[in-house]
MARVO-984938 format. One record per residue (C-alpha): x, y, z; chain. Coordinates in Angstrom, 3 decimals. Layout:
N
{rec {X, Y, Z}, "A"},
...
//
This chain:
172
{rec {0.000, 0.000, 0.000}, "A"},
{rec {1.022, 3.554, -0.683}, "A"},
{rec {0.958, 6.105, 2.126}, "A"},
{rec {-1.215, 9.143, 1.425}, "A"},
{rec {-1.359, 12.664, 2.821}, "A"},
{rec {-3.620, 12.982, 5.854}, "A"},
{rec {-5.572, 15.835, 4.256}, "A"},
{rec {-6.837, 13.297, 1.676}, "A"},
{rec {-8.466, 10.926, 4.209}, "A"},
{rec {-11.867, 12.595, 3.770}, "A"},
{rec {-11.976, 11.640, 0.066}, "A"},
{rec {-12.565, 8.010, 1.096}, "A"},
{rec {-15.285, 8.812, 3.617}, "A"},
{rec {-17.635, 11.061, 1.632}, "A"},
{rec {-20.506, 8.602, 1.663}, "A"},
{rec {-23.613, 10.791, 1.610}, "A"},
{rec {-24.952, 12.962, -1.181}, "A"},
{rec {-24.058, 16.619, -1.541}, "A"},
{rec {-26.714, 18.663, 0.236}, "A"},
{rec {-27.684, 22.302, -0.111}, "A"},
{rec {-28.082, 23.763, 3.375}, "A"},
{rec {-30.362, 26.782, 3.122}, "A"},
{rec {-30.999, 29.577, 5.596}, "A"},
{rec {-32.850, 32.865, 5.812}, "A"},
{rec {-31.134, 35.567, 7.849}, "A"},
{rec {-32.549, 39.084, 8.107}, "A"},
{rec {-34.876, 38.331, 5.187}, "A"},
{rec {-32.063, 37.111, 2.899}, "A"},
{rec {-32.266, 33.579, 1.484}, "A"},
{rec {-28.963, 31.760, 1.148}, "A"},
{rec {-27.626, 28.233, 0.680}, "A"},
{rec {-24.340, 26.395, 0.693}, "A"},
{rec {-23.417, 23.020, -0.794}, "A"},
{rec {-21.840, 20.607, 1.649}, "A"},
{rec {-20.735, 17.005, 2.032}, "A"},
{rec {-19.788, 16.907, 5.690}, "A"},
{rec {-22.996, 15.604, 7.231}, "A"},
{rec {-24.179, 12.478, 9.011}, "A"},
{rec {-27.313, 10.882, 10.427}, "A"},
{rec {-27.246, 10.988, 14.231}, "A"},
{rec {-30.633, 9.455, 15.102}, "A"},
{rec {-33.823, 8.228, 13.436}, "A"},
{rec {-36.648, 9.265, 15.777}, "A"},
{rec {-36.595, 12.161, 15.898}, "A"},
{rec {-34.414, 12.450, 12.815}, "A"},
{rec {-31.199, 14.233, 13.827}, "A"},
{rec {-28.555, 15.200, 11.276}, "A"},
{rec {-25.077, 16.494, 12.075}, "A"},
{rec {-23.544, 19.086, 9.756}, "A"},
{rec {-20.154, 20.785, 9.726}, "A"},
{rec {-20.430, 24.446, 8.703}, "A"},
{rec {-17.184, 26.457, 8.618}, "A"},
{rec {-17.255, 29.459, 10.935}, "A"},
{rec {-16.067, 31.804, 8.193}, "A"},
{rec {-19.215, 31.128, 6.163}, "A"},
{rec {-22.328, 33.273, 6.061}, "A"},
{rec {-24.369, 30.093, 6.706}, "A"},
{rec {-22.589, 29.521, 10.052}, "A"},
{rec {-23.648, 32.974, 11.270}, "A"},
{rec {-27.202, 32.548, 9.953}, "A"},
{rec {-27.575, 29.143, 11.608}, "A"},
{rec {-26.408, 30.464, 14.980}, "A"},
{rec {-28.682, 33.515, 14.801}, "A"},
{rec {-31.872, 31.932, 13.406}, "A"},
{rec {-31.512, 28.411, 14.846}, "A"},
{rec {-33.120, 26.903, 11.747}, "A"},
{rec {-32.253, 25.722, 8.247}, "A"},
{rec {-33.401, 23.440, 5.455}, "A"},
{rec {-31.554, 20.472, 4.034}, "A"},
{rec {-32.090, 20.078, 0.294}, "A"},
{rec {-30.761, 17.083, -1.639}, "A"},
{rec {-30.067, 18.247, -5.218}, "A"},
{rec {-30.346, 16.062, -8.286}, "A"},
{rec {-27.356, 15.497, -10.519}, "A"},
{rec {-28.909, 18.040, -12.921}, "A"},
{rec {-28.036, 20.712, -10.323}, "A"},
{rec {-24.338, 19.849, -10.015}, "A"},
{rec {-22.977, 22.915, -11.842}, "A"},
{rec {-25.140, 25.304, -9.819}, "A"},
{rec {-24.081, 23.535, -6.605}, "A"},
{rec {-20.401, 23.824, -7.506}, "A"},
{rec {-20.797, 27.515, -8.376}, "A"},
{rec {-22.617, 28.196, -5.082}, "A"},
{rec {-19.693, 26.683, -3.181}, "A"},
{rec {-17.284, 29.142, -4.766}, "A"},
{rec {-19.125, 32.365, -3.843}, "A"},
{rec {-20.143, 33.929, -0.541}, "A"},
{rec {-23.807, 34.401, 0.286}, "A"},
{rec {-22.917, 37.485, 2.299}, "A"},
{rec {-22.000, 39.333, -0.912}, "A"},
{rec {-24.053, 37.553, -3.579}, "A"},
{rec {-27.601, 36.270, -3.932}, "A"},
{rec {-26.800, 32.656, -4.738}, "A"},
{rec {-30.321, 31.983, -5.996}, "A"},
{rec {-30.008, 34.701, -8.632}, "A"},
{rec {-26.403, 33.764, -9.495}, "A"},
{rec {-27.161, 30.030, -9.902}, "A"},
{rec {-30.688, 30.280, -11.293}, "A"},
{rec {-32.030, 27.935, -8.609}, "A"},
{rec {-35.481, 28.693, -7.225}, "A"},
{rec {-36.310, 29.193, -3.544}, "A"},
{rec {-39.613, 27.768, -2.341}, "A"},
{rec {-41.332, 29.001, 0.818}, "A"},
{rec {-41.208, 26.400, 3.600}, "A"},
{rec {-44.186, 25.969, 5.912}, "A"},
{rec {-42.494, 25.665, 9.304}, "A"},
{rec {-39.182, 27.527, 9.020}, "A"},
{rec {-38.060, 30.722, 7.291}, "A"},
{rec {-35.215, 28.949, 5.487}, "A"},
{rec {-36.276, 28.206, 1.906}, "A"},
{rec {-36.617, 24.842, 0.234}, "A"},
{rec {-35.002, 24.517, -3.193}, "A"},
{rec {-37.013, 23.600, -6.286}, "A"},
{rec {-35.874, 20.524, -8.220}, "A"},
{rec {-34.262, 18.760, -5.272}, "A"},
{rec {-34.917, 15.069, -4.634}, "A"},
{rec {-35.862, 15.735, -1.010}, "A"},
{rec {-36.148, 18.753, 1.270}, "A"},
{rec {-36.198, 18.837, 5.062}, "A"},
{rec {-37.186, 21.710, 7.308}, "A"},
{rec {-34.907, 21.706, 10.363}, "A"},
{rec {-34.443, 23.421, 13.696}, "A"},
{rec {-31.158, 23.664, 15.538}, "A"},
{rec {-31.154, 20.871, 18.108}, "A"},
{rec {-27.646, 21.174, 19.569}, "A"},
{rec {-24.755, 23.512, 18.856}, "A"},
{rec {-22.565, 22.735, 21.855}, "A"},
{rec {-19.767, 21.597, 19.498}, "A"},
{rec {-20.085, 24.557, 17.109}, "A"},
{rec {-17.449, 26.709, 18.761}, "A"},
{rec {-14.767, 24.019, 18.793}, "A"},
{rec {-15.647, 21.857, 15.760}, "A"},
{rec {-18.155, 23.900, 13.675}, "A"},
{rec {-20.536, 20.962, 14.244}, "A"},
{rec {-24.299, 21.504, 14.473}, "A"},
{rec {-27.046, 18.954, 15.079}, "A"},
{rec {-30.284, 19.683, 13.248}, "A"},
{rec {-33.671, 18.107, 14.031}, "A"},
{rec {-35.889, 17.504, 11.021}, "A"},
{rec {-39.412, 18.803, 11.700}, "A"},
{rec {-40.919, 18.317, 8.230}, "A"},
{rec {-39.735, 16.430, 5.148}, "A"},
{rec {-40.754, 16.322, 1.492}, "A"},
{rec {-39.971, 13.951, -1.390}, "A"},
{rec {-39.898, 14.926, -5.069}, "A"},
{rec {-41.087, 11.708, -6.705}, "A"},
{rec {-39.960, 12.886, -10.142}, "A"},
{rec {-36.284, 12.612, -9.072}, "A"},
{rec {-34.819, 9.106, -8.727}, "A"},
{rec {-32.959, 8.258, -5.510}, "A"},
{rec {-29.904, 7.357, -7.622}, "A"},
{rec {-29.965, 10.771, -9.312}, "A"},
{rec {-27.790, 12.418, -6.637}, "A"},
{rec {-24.069, 13.113, -6.509}, "A"},
{rec {-21.250, 12.801, -4.003}, "A"},
{rec {-18.284, 15.123, -3.602}, "A"},
{rec {-14.891, 13.425, -3.692}, "A"},
{rec {-12.410, 16.329, -3.707}, "A"},
{rec {-12.072, 19.679, -5.494}, "A"},
{rec {-14.167, 19.517, -8.660}, "A"},
{rec {-14.369, 15.684, -8.554}, "A"},
{rec {-17.798, 14.095, -7.991}, "A"},
{rec {-19.335, 10.626, -8.108}, "A"},
{rec {-22.538, 10.869, -10.123}, "A"},
{rec {-25.627, 8.756, -9.594}, "A"},
{rec {-25.263, 5.068, -9.019}, "A"},
{rec {-27.039, 1.765, -8.997}, "A"},
{rec {-28.898, 0.316, -6.051}, "A"},
{rec {-28.407, -3.387, -5.604}, "A"},
{rec {-29.885, -5.635, -2.953}, "A"},
{rec {-27.157, -7.814, -1.442}, "A"},
{rec {-28.045, -11.018, 0.369}, "A"},
//
């Protein structure tokens, strides 16, 4: 085996789909693409997300204590990549990417049109935010877009490298 740099370890562990974490802070809709997330519990559904403290989303999440998790389809990969390269504090990412915000029913954070699934969330625990930028969100409402296949998502590997779609196979 060949030894690798430690900053490449994450490329082997990116198991979940890219998500678009959306917020609304002071009336401004925003979202960021991210891969650093994990299921924490099923009932109630708790999801852990890592949101860098230099990001506009980090500030919005701390102030509003709510967000939405949106799982984009592979058709949204270029918009997702673009959104990750610009700051929501200076740019309206919805206008820049052409993605459409949809009003959520229980939180101010918008849902995003065309996503496979969308989840309205409230901040459940942020005790690790100061040290690790780690937030635990509790899903309070969830929606499924039946026109998007579950395999029509994408995973971030590193930089501009993504794993697109995939096959689901039952293993016995």
